[in-house]
C-alpha positions, 0 to 999 in steps of 0.5 A: 271263049267267055261266052261259051263258058258262061252259056255252058255254065248256065245250061248246066245250072238249068239241067241241075235245077230240072233234075232237082225239081224232078227229085222234089216231085218224086219225093212228094209222090213217094211221101203219099202227097203229104206235106208235113212240117216236121218229118222224120227222114225215110231211108227208103225214099232217100235211096230212091231219090239219090239217082236224081239228087246226086247228079243235080248237085254235080251239075250245080257245082260244075255249072257254078265253076264254069260260070265263074270262070267265064265271067272272070275271063269276060271281065279281064278282057 
C-alpha cells in the first residue's frame, strides 16, 4: 500500500513538473523570446498561462500529500 502511494505521489509530482515546464516555455514564447530581469506583469500572458499553472500547482499539492502519506505508512510498518 505504501509503495502504491509513493509511486502515485511521485508520478503526480512529475506530471505537475511537466505542466510547469510547458507553462514556462509558453510564457517565454508569449514574451517574444526575451529574458528581462525586471519585468512588469502582463495580464494577457498571465490569463493564457493559467490553464497550465493551476493544474500544475494542483498536481504538486496532491503529489506531495500522497508522497508524505506513503512515506509515513512505509516508515511505521
